[in-house]
C-alpha positions in Angstrom: 46.5 81.4 6.8 43.3 80.4 8.6 42.0 76.9 8.3 40.2 74.1 10.1 42.7 71.7 11.7 42.6 68.7 14.0 44.3 69.8 17.2 45.4 68.2 20.5 44.5 70.7 23.1 46.0 70.7 26.6 44.1 72.3 29.5 45.4 72.9 32.9 42.4 73.8 35.1 40.2 75.8 32.7 43.1 77.5 30.8 44.2 76.3 27.4 48.0 75.9 27.7 49.1 74.2 24.5 47.8 73.2 21.1 49.4 70.9 18.5 48.0 70.3 15.0 47.7 66.8 13.5 46.9 65.5 10.0 44.3 63.0 11.2 42.1 62.4 14.2 43.8 59.0 14.5 47.2 60.6 14.9 45.8 63.0 17.4 44.2 60.3 19.5 47.4 58.2 19.5 49.4 61.2 20.8 46.7 61.8 23.4 46.8 58.2 24.7 50.6 58.3 24.9 50.6 61.6 26.8 47.8 60.4 29.2 49.8 57.3 30.0 52.9 59.2 30.8 51.3 61.9 32.9 49.0 59.8 35.0 45.6 60.5 36.4 46.6 63.9 37.8 47.9 65.2 34.5 46.4 67.9 32.3 43.1 67.4 30.5 43.7 66.5 26.8 41.2 66.8 24.0 41.3 66.1 20.2 39.0 68.2 18.1 38.7 70.3 15.0 39.4 74.0 15.5 39.6 77.0 13.2 43.1 78.3 13.7 45.7 80.6 12.2 48.4 78.3 11.0 51.9 78.7 9.5 54.1 76.1 7.8 57.6 76.4 9.1 60.4 76.2 6.6 62.7 74.5 9.1 60.6 71.3 9.4 57.9 71.7 6.8 55.2 71.1 9.4 52.1 73.2 10.3 52.2 75.1 13.6 49.2 76.8 15.2 49.8 80.5 15.8 46.4 81.1 17.5 43.0 79.5 17.7 40.3 81.7 16.0 37.4 79.6 17.2 36.5 76.2 18.5 34.2 74.1 16.3 
């Protein structure tokens, strides 16, 4: 299913390497802060924002997972 989700996006250089969906922007920003603190100043660039993505809910954990980003908002 395609929907708009809040995602934490991880860029290395100009390439998008990873994306993780969150329920709220607050949860996303919290995860971003924790990741930035652990990776230091030379770590990947992280960004929280809404994206239109193809998502799936996994039966194993009941959570949403992004299959692919359709377009950035």
